[in-house]
PDB file of N, CA, C and O in Angstrom:
ATOM      1  N   MET A   1      74.474  78.762  77.388  1.00  0.00           N
ATOM      2  CA  MET A   1      75.657  79.506  77.712  1.00  0.00           C
ATOM      3  C   MET A   1      75.711  79.681  79.222  1.00  0.00           C
ATOM      4  O   MET A   1      74.676  79.854  79.866  1.00  0.00           O
ATOM      5  N   THR A   2      76.904  79.637  79.786  1.00  0.00           N
ATOM      6  CA  THR A   2      77.052  79.744  81.240  1.00  0.00           C
ATOM      7  C   THR A   2      77.461  81.154  81.628  1.00  0.00           C
ATOM      8  O   THR A   2      78.133  81.854  80.871  1.00  0.00           O
ATOM      9  N   ASP A   3      77.045  81.557  82.819  1.00  0.00           N
ATOM     10  CA  ASP A   3      77.406  82.875  83.341  1.00  0.00           C
ATOM     11  C   ASP A   3      78.841  82.850  83.857  1.00  0.00           C
ATOM     12  O   ASP A   3      79.261  81.865  84.465  1.00  0.00           O
ATOM     13  N   PRO A   4      79.619  83.953  83.615  1.00  0.00           N
ATOM     14  CA  PRO A   4      80.996  83.984  84.105  1.00  0.00           C
ATOM     15  C   PRO A   4      81.068  84.075  85.626  1.00  0.00           C
ATOM     16  O   PRO A   4      82.039  83.610  86.223  1.00  0.00           O
ATOM     17  N   VAL A   5      80.065  84.659  86.256  1.00  0.00           N
ATOM     18  CA  VAL A   5      80.055  84.811  87.709  1.00  0.00           C
ATOM     19  C   VAL A   5      78.798  84.152  88.226  1.00  0.00           C
ATOM     20  O   VAL A   5      77.727  84.355  87.654  1.00  0.00           O
ATOM     21  N   PRO A   6      78.889  83.360  89.301  1.00  0.00           N
ATOM     22  CA  PRO A   6      77.677  82.744  89.834  1.00  0.00           C
ATOM     23  C   PRO A   6      76.664  83.815  90.224  1.00  0.00           C
ATOM     24  O   PRO A   6      77.028  84.858  90.767  1.00  0.00           O
ATOM     25  N   GLY A   7      75.409  83.552  89.948  1.00  0.00           N
ATOM     26  CA  GLY A   7      74.369  84.505  90.284  1.00  0.00           C
ATOM     27  C   GLY A   7      73.937  85.321  89.082  1.00  0.00           C
ATOM     28  O   GLY A   7      73.004  86.116  89.194  1.00  0.00           O
ATOM     29  N   GLY A   8      74.574  85.155  87.946  1.00  0.00           N
ATOM     30  CA  GLY A   8      74.164  85.816  86.733  1.00  0.00           C
ATOM     31  C   GLY A   8      74.700  87.224  86.540  1.00  0.00           C
ATOM     32  O   GLY A   8      74.417  87.825  85.504  1.00  0.00           O
ATOM     33  N   ALA A   9      75.444  87.777  87.459  1.00  0.00           N
ATOM     34  CA  ALA A   9      75.963  89.133  87.310  1.00  0.00           C
ATOM     35  C   ALA A   9      77.207  89.111  86.436  1.00  0.00           C
ATOM     36  O   ALA A   9      78.058  88.237  86.598  1.00  0.00           O
ATOM     37  N   PRO A  10      77.325  90.061  85.510  1.00  0.00           N
ATOM     38  CA  PRO A  10      78.533  90.104  84.675  1.00  0.00           C
ATOM     39  C   PRO A  10      79.736  90.534  85.514  1.00  0.00           C
ATOM     40  O   PRO A  10      79.587  91.183  86.549  1.00  0.00           O
ATOM     41  N   SER A  11      80.908  90.167  85.056  1.00  0.00           N
ATOM     42  CA  SER A  11      82.116  90.538  85.796  1.00  0.00           C
ATOM     43  C   SER A  11      82.317  92.047  85.726  1.00  0.00           C
ATOM     44  O   SER A  11      81.956  92.681  84.735  1.00  0.00           O
ATOM     45  N   ALA A  12      82.897  92.623  86.786  1.00  0.00           N
ATOM     46  CA  ALA A  12      83.045  94.073  86.893  1.00  0.00           C
ATOM     47  C   ALA A  12      84.185  94.609  86.049  1.00  0.00           C
ATOM     48  O   ALA A  12      84.220  95.814  85.799  1.00  0.00           O
ATOM     49  N   GLY A  13      85.087  93.814  85.611  1.00  0.00           N
ATOM     50  CA  GLY A  13      86.209  94.301  84.829  1.00  0.00           C
ATOM     51  C   GLY A  13      87.224  93.202  84.644  1.00  0.00           C
ATOM     52  O   GLY A  13      86.935  92.028  84.876  1.00  0.00           O
ATOM     53  N   PRO A  14      88.409  93.583  84.227  1.00  0.00           N
ATOM     54  CA  PRO A  14      89.444  92.570  84.023  1.00  0.00           C
ATOM     55  C   PRO A  14      89.838  91.953  85.361  1.00  0.00           C
ATOM     56  O   PRO A  14      89.704  92.580  86.412  1.00  0.00           O
ATOM     57  N   PRO A  15      90.320  90.729  85.307  1.00  0.00           N
ATOM     58  CA  PRO A  15      90.728  90.098  86.560  1.00  0.00           C
ATOM     59  C   PRO A  15      91.838  90.892  87.232  1.00  0.00           C
ATOM     60  O   PRO A  15      92.687  91.490  86.571  1.00  0.00           O
ATOM     61  N   SER A  16      91.811  90.884  88.561  1.00  0.00           N
ATOM     62  CA  SER A  16      92.808  91.669  89.286  1.00  0.00           C
ATOM     63  C   SER A  16      94.188  91.060  89.108  1.00  0.00           C
ATOM     64  O   SER A  16      94.372  89.843  89.157  1.00  0.00           O
ATOM     65  N   VAL A  17      95.134  91.932  88.903  1.00  0.00           N
ATOM     66  CA  VAL A  17      96.516  91.516  88.722  1.00  0.00           C
ATOM     67  C   VAL A  17      97.203  91.637  90.076  1.00  0.00           C
ATOM     68  O   VAL A  17      97.145  92.696  90.700  1.00  0.00           O
ATOM     69  N   PRO A  18      97.841  90.593  90.533  1.00  0.00           N
ATOM     70  CA  PRO A  18      98.510  90.706  91.837  1.00  0.00           C
ATOM     71  C   PRO A  18      99.617  91.744  91.787  1.00  0.00           C
ATOM     72  O   PRO A  18     100.410  91.794  90.846  1.00  0.00           O
ATOM     73  N   ARG A  19      99.651  92.575  92.827  1.00  0.00           N
ATOM     74  CA  ARG A  19     100.683  93.607  92.884  1.00  0.00           C
ATOM     75  C   ARG A  19     101.997  92.975  93.312  1.00  0.00           C
ATOM     76  O   ARG A  19     102.030  92.114  94.191  1.00  0.00           O
ATOM     77  N   PRO A  20     103.070  93.408  92.686  1.00  0.00           N
ATOM     78  CA  PRO A  20     104.368  92.869  93.119  1.00  0.00           C
ATOM     79  C   PRO A  20     104.693  93.363  94.532  1.00  0.00           C
ATOM     80  O   PRO A  20     104.365  94.492  94.897  1.00  0.00           O
ATOM     81  N   GLU A  21     105.322  92.527  95.294  1.00  0.00           N
ATOM     82  CA  GLU A  21     105.709  92.893  96.660  1.00  0.00           C
ATOM     83  C   GLU A  21     106.735  94.006  96.626  1.00  0.00           C
ATOM     84  O   GLU A  21     107.656  94.000  95.810  1.00  0.00           O
ATOM     85  N   ARG A  22     106.562  94.969  97.530  1.00  0.00           N
ATOM     86  CA  ARG A  22     107.555  96.030  97.626  1.00  0.00           C
ATOM     87  C   ARG A  22     108.804  95.462  98.265  1.00  0.00           C
ATOM     88  O   ARG A  22     108.758  94.590  99.132  1.00  0.00           O
ATOM     89  N   SER A  23     109.895  95.980  97.810  1.00  0.00           N
ATOM     90  CA  SER A  23     111.135  95.488  98.379  1.00  0.00           C
ATOM     91  C   SER A  23     111.291  95.996  99.801  1.00  0.00           C
ATOM     92  O   SER A  23     110.673  96.991 100.182  1.00  0.00           O
ATOM     93  N   ARG A  24     112.089  95.338 100.563  1.00  0.00           N
ATOM     94  CA  ARG A  24     112.331  95.707 101.954  1.00  0.00           C
ATOM     95  C   ARG A  24     112.975  97.084 102.027  1.00  0.00           C
ATOM     96  O   ARG A  24     112.725  97.842 102.964  1.00  0.00           O
ATOM     97  N   ARG A  25     113.798  97.405 101.047  1.00  0.00           N
ATOM     98  CA  ARG A  25     114.471  98.704 101.021  1.00  0.00           C
ATOM     99  C   ARG A  25     113.467  99.841 100.847  1.00  0.00           C
ATOM    100  O   ARG A  25     113.586 100.878 101.500  1.00  0.00           O
ATOM    101  N   GLU A  26     112.462  99.650  99.957  1.00  0.00           N
ATOM    102  CA  GLU A  26     111.446 100.683  99.752  1.00  0.00           C
ATOM    103  C   GLU A  26     110.616 100.903 101.001  1.00  0.00           C
ATOM    104  O   GLU A  26     110.334 102.048 101.356  1.00  0.00           O
ATOM    105  N   SER A  27     110.218  99.837 101.677  1.00  0.00           N
ATOM    106  CA  SER A  27     109.405  99.999 102.879  1.00  0.00           C
ATOM    107  C   SER A  27     110.225 100.629 104.006  1.00  0.00           C
ATOM    108  O   SER A  27     109.679 101.399 104.797  1.00  0.00           O
ATOM    109  N   LEU A  28     111.509 100.324 104.097  1.00  0.00           N
ATOM    110  CA  LEU A  28     112.367 100.948 105.108  1.00  0.00           C
ATOM    111  C   LEU A  28     112.535 102.430 104.801  1.00  0.00           C
ATOM    112  O   LEU A  28     112.524 103.259 105.710  1.00  0.00           O
ATOM    113  N   PHE A  29     112.690 102.766 103.524  1.00  0.00           N
ATOM    114  CA  PHE A  29     112.811 104.164 103.130  1.00  0.00           C
ATOM    115  C   PHE A  29     111.547 104.941 103.489  1.00  0.00           C
ATOM    116  O   PHE A  29     111.632 106.053 104.012  1.00  0.00           O
ATOM    117  N   GLU A  30     110.375 104.364 103.213  1.00  0.00           N
ATOM    118  CA  GLU A  30     109.119 105.030 103.555  1.00  0.00           C
ATOM    119  C   GLU A  30     108.991 105.213 105.061  1.00  0.00           C
ATOM    120  O   GLU A  30     108.493 106.246 105.508  1.00  0.00           O
ATOM    121  N   LEU A  31     109.420 104.254 105.841  1.00  0.00           N
ATOM    122  CA  LEU A  31     109.368 104.359 107.295  1.00  0.00           C
ATOM    123  C   LEU A  31     110.265 105.485 107.789  1.00  0.00           C
ATOM    124  O   LEU A  31     109.877 106.236 108.684  1.00  0.00           O
ATOM    125  N   VAL A  32     111.451 105.612 107.221  1.00  0.00           N
ATOM    126  CA  VAL A  32     112.374 106.685 107.604  1.00  0.00           C
ATOM    127  C   VAL A  32     111.786 108.042 107.235  1.00  0.00           C
ATOM    128  O   VAL A  32     111.881 108.989 108.015  1.00  0.00           O
ATOM    129  N   VAL A  33     111.180 108.146 106.055  1.00  0.00           N
ATOM    130  CA  VAL A  33     110.584 109.410 105.621  1.00  0.00           C
ATOM    131  C   VAL A  33     109.439 109.803 106.546  1.00  0.00           C
ATOM    132  O   VAL A  33     109.326 110.970 106.921  1.00  0.00           O
ATOM    133  N   VAL A  34     108.596 108.857 106.916  1.00  0.00           N
ATOM    134  CA  VAL A  34     107.478 109.152 107.813  1.00  0.00           C
ATOM    135  C   VAL A  34     107.997 109.569 109.184  1.00  0.00           C
ATOM    136  O   VAL A  34     107.466 110.505 109.783  1.00  0.00           O
ATOM    137  N   ASP A  35     109.016 108.899 109.687  1.00  0.00           N
ATOM    138  CA  ASP A  35     109.590 109.261 110.992  1.00  0.00           C
ATOM    139  C   ASP A  35     110.207 110.656 110.955  1.00  0.00           C
ATOM    140  O   ASP A  35     110.022 111.441 111.885  1.00  0.00           O
ATOM    141  N   LEU A  36     110.933 110.966 109.898  1.00  0.00           N
ATOM    142  CA  LEU A  36     111.519 112.307 109.774  1.00  0.00           C
ATOM    143  C   LEU A  36     110.436 113.378 109.678  1.00  0.00           C
ATOM    144  O   LEU A  36     110.574 114.460 110.249  1.00  0.00           O
ATOM    145  N   ALA A  37     109.365 113.076 108.959  1.00  0.00           N
ATOM    146  CA  ALA A  37     108.261 114.032 108.862  1.00  0.00           C
ATOM    147  C   ALA A  37     107.629 114.252 110.231  1.00  0.00           C
ATOM    148  O   ALA A  37     107.233 115.372 110.554  1.00  0.00           O
ATOM    149  N   GLY A  38     107.530 113.211 111.029  1.00  0.00           N
ATOM    150  CA  GLY A  38     106.996 113.347 112.382  1.00  0.00           C
ATOM    151  C   GLY A  38     107.884 114.206 113.260  1.00  0.00           C
ATOM    152  O   GLY A  38     107.390 115.032 114.028  1.00  0.00           O
ATOM    153  N   ILE A  39     109.185 114.018 113.154  1.00  0.00           N
ATOM    154  CA  ILE A  39     110.130 114.818 113.947  1.00  0.00           C
ATOM    155  C   ILE A  39     110.051 116.281 113.533  1.00  0.00           C
ATOM    156  O   ILE A  39     110.043 117.171 114.384  1.00  0.00           O
ATOM    157  N   VAL A  40     109.992 116.529 112.231  1.00  0.00           N
ATOM    158  CA  VAL A  40     109.887 117.906 111.746  1.00  0.00           C
ATOM    159  C   VAL A  40     108.573 118.531 112.211  1.00  0.00           C
ATOM    160  O   VAL A  40     108.544 119.707 112.571  1.00  0.00           O
ATOM    161  N   LEU A  41     107.497 117.764 112.207  1.00  0.00           N
ATOM    162  CA  LEU A  41     106.210 118.273 112.667  1.00  0.00           C
ATOM    163  C   LEU A  41     106.259 118.659 114.144  1.00  0.00           C
ATOM    164  O   LEU A  41     105.692 119.680 114.531  1.00  0.00           O
ATOM    165  N   ILE A  42     106.924 117.863 114.968  1.00  0.00           N
ATOM    166  CA  ILE A  42     107.075 118.185 116.386  1.00  0.00           C
ATOM    167  C   ILE A  42     107.898 119.461 116.548  1.00  0.00           C
ATOM    168  O   ILE A  42     107.554 120.316 117.364  1.00  0.00           O
ATOM    169  N   LEU A  43     108.980 119.601 115.783  1.00  0.00           N
ATOM    170  CA  LEU A  43     109.796 120.815 115.849  1.00  0.00           C
ATOM    171  C   LEU A  43     109.008 122.048 115.408  1.00  0.00           C
ATOM    172  O   LEU A  43     109.140 123.115 116.007  1.00  0.00           O
ATOM    173  N   VAL A  44     108.192 121.907 114.363  1.00  0.00           N
ATOM    174  CA  VAL A  44     107.370 123.022 113.905  1.00  0.00           C
ATOM    175  C   VAL A  44     106.348 123.398 114.975  1.00  0.00           C
ATOM    176  O   VAL A  44     106.100 124.582 115.202  1.00  0.00           O
ATOM    177  N   LEU A  45     105.757 122.413 115.628  1.00  0.00           N
ATOM    178  CA  LEU A  45     104.811 122.691 116.706  1.00  0.00           C
ATOM    179  C   LEU A  45     105.487 123.443 117.848  1.00  0.00           C
ATOM    180  O   LEU A  45     104.930 124.405 118.377  1.00  0.00           O
ATOM    181  N   PHE A  46     106.669 123.013 118.222  1.00  0.00           N
ATOM    182  CA  PHE A  46     107.417 123.685 119.284  1.00  0.00           C
ATOM    183  C   PHE A  46     107.756 125.120 118.882  1.00  0.00           C
ATOM    184  O   PHE A  46     107.603 126.039 119.687  1.00  0.00           O
ATOM    185  N   ALA A  47     108.214 125.320 117.646  1.00  0.00           N
ATOM    186  CA  ALA A  47     108.552 126.661 117.171  1.00  0.00           C
ATOM    187  C   ALA A  47     107.311 127.550 117.114  1.00  0.00           C
ATOM    188  O   ALA A  47     107.390 128.745 117.401  1.00  0.00           O
ATOM    189  N   THR A  48     106.178 126.978 116.749  1.00  0.00           N
ATOM    190  CA  THR A  48     104.941 127.743 116.707  1.00  0.00           C
ATOM    191  C   THR A  48     104.532 128.208 118.098  1.00  0.00           C
ATOM    192  O   THR A  48     104.091 129.344 118.270  1.00  0.00           O
ATOM    193  N   MET A  49     104.674 127.344 119.081  1.00  0.00           N
ATOM    194  CA  MET A  49     104.358 127.732 120.458  1.00  0.00           C
ATOM    195  C   MET A  49     105.290 128.837 120.934  1.00  0.00           C
ATOM    196  O   MET A  49     104.850 129.789 121.578  1.00  0.00           O
ATOM    197  N   GLN A  50     106.572 128.715 120.620  1.00  0.00           N
ATOM    198  CA  GLN A  50     107.525 129.750 121.003  1.00  0.00           C
ATOM    199  C   GLN A  50     107.185 131.080 120.337  1.00  0.00           C
ATOM    200  O   GLN A  50     107.267 132.130 120.974  1.00  0.00           O
ATOM    201  N   LEU A  51     106.808 131.044 119.068  1.00  0.00           N
ATOM    202  CA  LEU A  51     106.423 132.258 118.361  1.00  0.00           C
ATOM    203  C   LEU A  51     105.186 132.889 118.993  1.00  0.00           C
ATOM    204  O   LEU A  51     105.105 134.110 119.127  1.00  0.00           O
ATOM    205  N   TYR A  52     104.242 132.069 119.373  1.00  0.00           N
ATOM    206  CA  TYR A  52     103.018 132.558 120.008  1.00  0.00           C
ATOM    207  C   TYR A  52     103.351 133.340 121.275  1.00  0.00           C
ATOM    208  O   TYR A  52     102.846 134.445 121.474  1.00  0.00           O
ATOM    209  N   PHE A  53     104.194 132.773 122.126  1.00  0.00           N
ATOM    210  CA  PHE A  53     104.543 133.453 123.373  1.00  0.00           C
ATOM    211  C   PHE A  53     105.451 134.664 123.126  1.00  0.00           C
ATOM    212  O   PHE A  53     105.390 135.638 123.877  1.00  0.00           O
ATOM    213  N   THR A  54     106.273 134.617 122.108  1.00  0.00           N
ATOM    214  CA  THR A  54     107.119 135.757 121.775  1.00  0.00           C
ATOM    215  C   THR A  54     106.283 136.935 121.287  1.00  0.00           C
ATOM    216  O   THR A  54     106.572 138.086 121.614  1.00  0.00           O
ATOM    217  N   VAL A  55     105.248 136.645 120.506  1.00  0.00           N
ATOM    218  CA  VAL A  55     104.357 137.712 120.052  1.00  0.00           C
ATOM    219  C   VAL A  55     103.658 138.346 121.253  1.00  0.00           C
ATOM    220  O   VAL A  55     103.460 139.561 121.279  1.00  0.00           O
ATOM    221  N   GLN A  56     103.284 137.545 122.240  1.00  0.00           N
ATOM    222  CA  GLN A  56     102.665 138.085 123.453  1.00  0.00           C
ATOM    223  C   GLN A  56     103.612 139.059 124.156  1.00  0.00           C
ATOM    224  O   GLN A  56     103.202 140.135 124.591  1.00  0.00           O
ATOM    225  N   GLU A  57     104.871 138.671 124.259  1.00  0.00           N
ATOM    226  CA  GLU A  57     105.865 139.559 124.878  1.00  0.00           C
ATOM    227  C   GLU A  57     106.059 140.828 124.054  1.00  0.00           C
ATOM    228  O   GLU A  57     106.187 141.918 124.612  1.00  0.00           O
ATOM    229  N   ALA A  58     106.081 140.690 122.737  1.00  0.00           N
ATOM    230  CA  ALA A  58     106.259 141.858 121.865  1.00  0.00           C
ATOM    231  C   ALA A  58     105.080 142.813 121.996  1.00  0.00           C
ATOM    232  O   ALA A  58     105.264 144.030 121.985  1.00  0.00           O
ATOM    233  N   ILE A  59     103.888 142.278 122.119  1.00  0.00           N
ATOM    234  CA  ILE A  59     102.719 143.140 122.296  1.00  0.00           C
ATOM    235  C   ILE A  59     102.854 143.923 123.600  1.00  0.00           C
ATOM    236  O   ILE A  59     102.596 145.126 123.636  1.00  0.00           O
ATOM    237  N   ARG A  60     103.259 143.237 124.672  1.00  0.00           N
ATOM    238  CA  ARG A  60     103.423 143.930 125.954  1.00  0.00           C
ATOM    239  C   ARG A  60     104.517 144.993 125.895  1.00  0.00           C
ATOM    240  O   ARG A  60     104.447 146.010 126.585  1.00  0.00           O
ATOM    241  N   TYR A  61     105.521 144.747 125.068  1.00  0.00           N
ATOM    242  CA  TYR A  61     106.655 145.667 124.973  1.00  0.00           C
ATOM    243  C   TYR A  61     106.341 146.864 124.079  1.00  0.00           C
ATOM    244  O   TYR A  61     106.667 147.997 124.433  1.00  0.00           O
ATOM    245  N   TRP A  62     105.717 146.631 122.930  1.00  0.00           N
ATOM    246  CA  TRP A  62     105.555 147.675 121.922  1.00  0.00           C
ATOM    247  C   TRP A  62     104.245 148.438 122.023  1.00  0.00           C
ATOM    248  O   TRP A  62     104.152 149.553 121.510  1.00  0.00           O
ATOM    249  N   VAL A  63     103.230 147.875 122.667  1.00  0.00           N
ATOM    250  CA  VAL A  63     101.917 148.511 122.712  1.00  0.00           C
ATOM    251  C   VAL A  63     101.745 149.176 124.073  1.00  0.00           C
ATOM    252  O   VAL A  63     102.139 148.624 125.101  1.00  0.00           O
ATOM    253  N   ALA A  64     101.153 150.366 124.066  1.00  0.00           N
ATOM    254  CA  ALA A  64     100.907 151.086 125.320  1.00  0.00           C
ATOM    255  C   ALA A  64     100.018 150.240 126.228  1.00  0.00           C
ATOM    256  O   ALA A  64      99.173 149.480 125.754  1.00  0.00           O
ATOM    257  N   ASP A  65     100.218 150.381 127.531  1.00  0.00           N
ATOM    258  CA  ASP A  65      99.528 149.542 128.513  1.00  0.00           C
ATOM    259  C   ASP A  65      98.012 149.548 128.345  1.00  0.00           C
ATOM    260  O   ASP A  65      97.367 148.514 128.519  1.00  0.00           O
ATOM    261  N   GLN A  66      97.450 150.678 128.016  1.00  0.00           N
ATOM    262  CA  GLN A  66      95.996 150.740 127.906  1.00  0.00           C
ATOM    263  C   GLN A  66      95.460 149.989 126.691  1.00  0.00           C
ATOM    264  O   GLN A  66      94.281 149.638 126.659  1.00  0.00           O
ATOM    265  N   TYR A  67      96.311 149.733 125.684  1.00  0.00           N
ATOM    266  CA  TYR A  67      95.877 149.038 124.480  1.00  0.00           C
ATOM    267  C   TYR A  67      96.325 147.572 124.420  1.00  0.00           C
ATOM    268  O   TYR A  67      96.040 146.883 123.441  1.00  0.00           O
ATOM    269  N   VAL A  68      97.010 147.098 125.439  1.00  0.00           N
ATOM    270  CA  VAL A  68      97.471 145.702 125.431  1.00  0.00           C
ATOM    271  C   VAL A  68      96.306 144.722 125.330  1.00  0.00           C
ATOM    272  O   VAL A  68      96.379 143.798 124.521  1.00  0.00           O
ATOM    273  N   PRO A  69      95.227 144.878 126.115  1.00  0.00           N
ATOM    274  CA  PRO A  69      94.113 143.927 125.968  1.00  0.00           C
ATOM    275  C   PRO A  69      93.515 143.925 124.553  1.00  0.00           C
ATOM    276  O   PRO A  69      93.153 142.871 124.030  1.00  0.00           O
ATOM    277  N   LEU A  70      93.416 145.100 123.944  1.00  0.00           N
ATOM    278  CA  LEU A  70      92.882 145.182 122.587  1.00  0.00           C
ATOM    279  C   LEU A  70      93.819 144.476 121.592  1.00  0.00           C
ATOM    280  O   LEU A  70      93.359 143.731 120.727  1.00  0.00           O
ATOM    281  N   ALA A  71      95.103 144.710 121.716  1.00  0.00           N
ATOM    282  CA  ALA A  71      96.069 144.061 120.821  1.00  0.00           C
ATOM    283  C   ALA A  71      96.080 142.551 121.038  1.00  0.00           C
ATOM    284  O   ALA A  71      96.152 141.786 120.076  1.00  0.00           O
ATOM    285  N   ASN A  72      96.009 142.118 122.302  1.00  0.00           N
ATOM    286  CA  ASN A  72      95.943 140.681 122.578  1.00  0.00           C
ATOM    287  C   ASN A  72      94.680 140.071 121.987  1.00  0.00           C
ATOM    288  O   ASN A  72      94.725 138.983 121.413  1.00  0.00           O
ATOM    289  N   GLY A  73      93.568 140.755 122.121  1.00  0.00           N
ATOM    290  CA  GLY A  73      92.318 140.249 121.548  1.00  0.00           C
ATOM    291  C   GLY A  73      92.398 140.117 120.041  1.00  0.00           C
ATOM    292  O   GLY A  73      91.930 139.128 119.476  1.00  0.00           O
ATOM    293  N   ALA A  74      92.987 141.105 119.387  1.00  0.00           N
ATOM    294  CA  ALA A  74      93.150 141.034 117.927  1.00  0.00           C
ATOM    295  C   ALA A  74      94.061 139.874 117.537  1.00  0.00           C
ATOM    296  O   ALA A  74      93.802 139.166 116.564  1.00  0.00           O
ATOM    297  N   PHE A  75      95.127 139.690 118.308  1.00  0.00           N
ATOM    298  CA  PHE A  75      96.042 138.583 118.018  1.00  0.00           C
ATOM    299  C   PHE A  75      95.349 137.237 118.230  1.00  0.00           C
ATOM    300  O   PHE A  75      95.505 136.333 117.409  1.00  0.00           O
ATOM    301  N   TYR A  76      94.589 137.091 119.314  1.00  0.00           N
ATOM    302  CA  TYR A  76      93.861 135.841 119.566  1.00  0.00           C
ATOM    303  C   TYR A  76      92.846 135.575 118.462  1.00  0.00           C
ATOM    304  O   TYR A  76      92.696 134.440 118.008  1.00  0.00           O
ATOM    305  N   LEU A  77      92.153 136.620 118.034  1.00  0.00           N
ATOM    306  CA  LEU A  77      91.175 136.461 116.963  1.00  0.00           C
ATOM    307  C   LEU A  77      91.863 136.016 115.670  1.00  0.00           C
ATOM    308  O   LEU A  77      91.352 135.158 114.950  1.00  0.00           O
ATOM    309  N   LEU A  78      93.001 136.594 115.389  1.00  0.00           N
ATOM    310  CA  LEU A  78      93.764 136.199 114.208  1.00  0.00           C
ATOM    311  C   LEU A  78      94.197 134.728 114.290  1.00  0.00           C
ATOM    312  O   LEU A  78      94.137 134.003 113.296  1.00  0.00           O
ATOM    313  N   VAL A  79      94.625 134.300 115.463  1.00  0.00           N
ATOM    314  CA  VAL A  79      95.035 132.907 115.645  1.00  0.00           C
ATOM    315  C   VAL A  79      93.840 131.968 115.466  1.00  0.00           C
ATOM    316  O   VAL A  79      93.968 130.931 114.814  1.00  0.00           O
ATOM    317  N   VAL A  80      92.688 132.315 116.030  1.00  0.00           N
ATOM    318  CA  VAL A  80      91.502 131.464 115.915  1.00  0.00           C
ATOM    319  C   VAL A  80      91.035 131.386 114.465  1.00  0.00           C
ATOM    320  O   VAL A  80      90.747 130.298 113.968  1.00  0.00           O
ATOM    321  N   VAL A  81      90.956 132.523 113.785  1.00  0.00           N
ATOM    322  CA  VAL A  81      90.507 132.531 112.386  1.00  0.00           C
ATOM    323  C   VAL A  81      91.490 131.737 111.515  1.00  0.00           C
ATOM    324  O   VAL A  81      91.072 130.967 110.650  1.00  0.00           O
ATOM    325  N   GLY A  82      92.776 131.923 111.741  1.00  0.00           N
ATOM    326  CA  GLY A  82      93.763 131.161 110.983  1.00  0.00           C
ATOM    327  C   GLY A  82      93.668 129.665 111.247  1.00  0.00           C
ATOM    328  O   GLY A  82      93.791 128.860 110.324  1.00  0.00           O
ATOM    329  N   GLY A  83      93.451 129.291 112.499  1.00  0.00           N
ATOM    330  CA  GLY A  83      93.313 127.875 112.837  1.00  0.00           C
ATOM    331  C   GLY A  83      92.086 127.255 112.211  1.00  0.00           C
ATOM    332  O   GLY A  83      92.154 126.150 111.672  1.00  0.00           O
ATOM    333  N   VAL A  84      90.961 127.950 112.274  1.00  0.00           N
ATOM    334  CA  VAL A  84      89.730 127.438 111.661  1.00  0.00           C
ATOM    335  C   VAL A  84      89.906 127.308 110.152  1.00  0.00           C
ATOM    336  O   VAL A  84      89.456 126.330 109.555  1.00  0.00           O
ATOM    337  N   TYR A  85      90.553 128.283 109.540  1.00  0.00           N
ATOM    338  CA  TYR A  85      90.794 128.220 108.097  1.00  0.00           C
ATOM    339  C   TYR A  85      91.657 127.003 107.732  1.00  0.00           C
ATOM    340  O   TYR A  85      91.338 126.269 106.797  1.00  0.00           O
ATOM    341  N   LEU A  86      92.746 126.797 108.477  1.00  0.00           N
ATOM    342  CA  LEU A  86      93.622 125.656 108.180  1.00  0.00           C
ATOM    343  C   LEU A  86      92.921 124.328 108.395  1.00  0.00           C
ATOM    344  O   LEU A  86      93.078 123.414 107.586  1.00  0.00           O
ATOM    345  N   VAL A  87      92.154 124.202 109.466  1.00  0.00           N
ATOM    346  CA  VAL A  87      91.434 122.953 109.730  1.00  0.00           C
ATOM    347  C   VAL A  87      90.402 122.703 108.638  1.00  0.00           C
ATOM    348  O   VAL A  87      90.263 121.572 108.172  1.00  0.00           O
ATOM    349  N   SER A  88      89.677 123.739 108.224  1.00  0.00           N
ATOM    350  CA  SER A  88      88.680 123.544 107.170  1.00  0.00           C
ATOM    351  C   SER A  88      89.338 123.133 105.855  1.00  0.00           C
ATOM    352  O   SER A  88      88.786 122.316 105.118  1.00  0.00           O
ATOM    353  N   ARG A  89      90.514 123.691 105.552  1.00  0.00           N
ATOM    354  CA  ARG A  89      91.230 123.274 104.333  1.00  0.00           C
ATOM    355  C   ARG A  89      91.672 121.814 104.425  1.00  0.00           C
ATOM    356  O   ARG A  89      91.591 121.073 103.445  1.00  0.00           O
ATOM    357  N   LEU A  90      92.137 121.405 105.605  1.00  0.00           N
ATOM    358  CA  LEU A  90      92.551 120.016 105.771  1.00  0.00           C
ATOM    359  C   LEU A  90      91.369 119.072 105.632  1.00  0.00           C
ATOM    360  O   LEU A  90      91.496 117.998 105.045  1.00  0.00           O
ATOM    361  N   ILE A  91      90.225 119.465 106.166  1.00  0.00           N
ATOM    362  CA  ILE A  91      89.040 118.609 106.067  1.00  0.00           C
ATOM    363  C   ILE A  91      88.589 118.496 104.614  1.00  0.00           C
ATOM    364  O   ILE A  91      88.260 117.405 104.149  1.00  0.00           O
ATOM    365  N   ARG A  92      88.572 119.618 103.897  1.00  0.00           N
ATOM    366  CA  ARG A  92      88.177 119.582 102.481  1.00  0.00           C
ATOM    367  C   ARG A  92      89.162 118.765 101.660  1.00  0.00           C
ATOM    368  O   ARG A  92      88.763 118.046 100.743  1.00  0.00           O
ATOM    369  N   ARG A  93      90.430 118.870 101.981  1.00  0.00           N
ATOM    370  CA  ARG A  93      91.453 118.139 101.224  1.00  0.00           C
ATOM    371  C   ARG A  93      91.356 116.636 101.475  1.00  0.00           C
ATOM    372  O   ARG A  93      91.634 115.832 100.585  1.00  0.00           O
ATOM    373  N   GLY A  94      90.959 116.263 102.699  1.00  0.00           N
ATOM    374  CA  GLY A  94      90.857 114.849 103.037  1.00  0.00           C
ATOM    375  C   GLY A  94      89.648 114.176 102.446  1.00  0.00           C
ATOM    376  O   GLY A  94      89.656 112.961 102.250  1.00  0.00           O
ATOM    377  N   SER A  95      88.602 114.933 102.156  1.00  0.00           N
ATOM    378  CA  SER A  95      87.383 114.286 101.638  1.00  0.00           C
ATOM    379  C   SER A  95      87.253 114.379 100.151  1.00  0.00           C
ATOM    380  O   SER A  95      86.280 113.880  99.585  1.00  0.00           O
TER     381      SER A  95
END
C-alpha cells in the first residue's frame, strides 16, 4: 500500500478548497468602510484632545486656586488609569 503523502505522514484533513475570488465591489466596499473608520477615529482623537483641555479649563474655573493642583493631579491620574485599562483590554482582545 502506498502512503498518501510522501514521507509516510497521514494527510492533515480534507483537501483545501479554493476560495472564490471576492468581487471588486466587495473589496471596494471594504476599502470605503476602513477609510471611513479611519476618518472617524481621527475625529474622535481630536474631540478627545479638545475635551481634555476643556476639562483643564473647567478645573481652573470651578476649583479654588489652592486646590487646582490637587484636582489636576486627580484628573491626570484618572486619565492614566483609564488609558492603561483600555490598552490592557486591547492587548487581551488581540491575543
